[in-house]
C-alpha positions as CSV (number, residue, x, y, z in Angstrom):
1,R,-41.1,43.4,36.3
2,R,-39.7,40.2,37.7
3,W,-36.3,39.3,36.1
4,V,-35.0,35.8,36.0
5,R,-32.0,34.2,34.3
6,E,-32.8,31.3,32.0
7,G,-31.7,29.7,28.8
8,A,-28.3,29.4,27.1
9,E,-25.4,31.5,28.3
10,E,-25.5,34.5,26.1
11,E,-24.7,37.6,28.1
12,F,-21.2,38.8,29.1
13,D,-20.7,38.6,32.9
14,L,-18.2,41.4,33.8
15,P,-18.2,40.8,37.6
16,G,-17.9,37.0,37.0
17,T,-15.1,37.5,34.5
18,I,-13.2,39.8,36.9
19,H,-13.6,37.3,39.8
20,A,-12.6,34.2,37.7
21,T,-9.6,36.0,36.2
22,A,-8.4,37.0,39.6
23,E,-8.9,33.5,41.0
24,H,-7.2,31.6,38.1
25,G,-4.5,34.1,37.2
26,Y,-5.4,34.3,33.5
27,L,-8.2,35.9,31.5
28,D,-11.3,33.7,32.1
29,V,-14.3,35.2,30.2
30,Q,-17.6,34.3,31.9
31,T,-21.1,34.5,30.4
32,R,-24.5,34.0,32.0
33,P,-28.0,33.4,30.8
34,E,-29.8,36.5,29.5
35,R,-32.3,38.0,31.9
36,R,-35.9,37.6,30.8
37,N,-39.1,39.1,32.1
38,A,-40.9,36.3,34.1
39,V,-44.1,38.2,34.5
40,K,-47.3,36.3,33.6
41,L,-49.5,38.4,31.3
42,L,-53.2,38.0,30.5
43,M,-54.4,40.1,27.6
44,F,-58.0,40.8,26.3
45,F,-58.6,42.1,22.8
46,D,-61.8,43.9,21.8
47,V,-62.4,42.9,18.2
48,G,-64.8,44.0,15.5
49,G,-67.0,47.0,15.1
50,S,-65.5,50.3,16.3
51,M,-62.1,48.5,16.9
52,D,-61.6,47.8,13.2
53,D,-59.8,51.1,12.8
54,H,-57.2,50.0,15.3
55,I,-56.3,46.6,13.9
56,R,-52.7,47.5,13.0
57,S,-51.9,49.0,16.4
58,V,-53.4,46.0,18.2
59,E,-51.4,43.6,16.0
60,E,-48.2,45.5,16.8
61,L,-49.0,45.4,20.5
62,F,-49.7,41.7,20.4
63,S,-46.6,40.9,18.5
64,A,-44.4,42.9,20.9
65,A,-46.1,41.3,24.0
66,R,-45.6,37.8,22.5
67,A,-41.9,38.4,21.9
68,E,-41.3,39.9,25.4
69,F,-43.5,37.8,27.7
70,R,-42.9,34.1,27.9
71,Q,-46.1,33.3,29.8
72,L,-48.7,35.2,27.8
73,E,-52.4,34.1,27.6
74,Y,-54.8,36.1,25.5
75,F,-58.5,36.1,24.8
76,Y,-60.8,38.0,22.4
77,F,-64.1,39.6,23.1
78,H,-66.6,42.0,21.4
79,N,-67.8,45.1,23.1
80,C,-68.2,43.6,26.6
81,L,-66.2,41.0,28.6
82,Y,-69.4,40.0,30.4
83,E,-70.8,38.3,27.3
84,G,-68.0,35.8,26.9
85,V,-64.5,35.5,25.5
86,W,-62.8,33.1,23.0
87,K,-59.3,32.0,22.2
88,D,-59.5,31.7,18.4
89,N,-61.1,34.7,16.6
90,R,-62.0,32.6,13.6
91,R,-64.2,30.4,15.8
92,R,-65.7,33.2,18.0
93,H,-69.3,32.0,17.5
94,G,-68.7,28.4,18.2
95,E,-66.1,28.3,21.0
96,V,-67.1,31.0,23.4
97,I,-65.9,30.7,27.0
98,P,-68.7,32.1,29.3
99,T,-67.5,34.8,31.8
């Protein structure tokens, strides 16, 4: 994992609060941006055929990954990555990206 701080200040900063309080002589509560995982993730989903029994699990995995990883790119394929991949499963016959 590669953690970075970004976004609005949301997380309580205990060391910063202690330092600011000591420096100013009064309670000075400090916050900092929440840490987020900055890893770039590339996911490939096998769809159709024997994978139909696992649709629910794959949907949960995709949902969790999309919530956790800011830089997520995903592609679908059927049986073998060597045949080609596509971005939109509804258009898998028309918009295939050759591999």
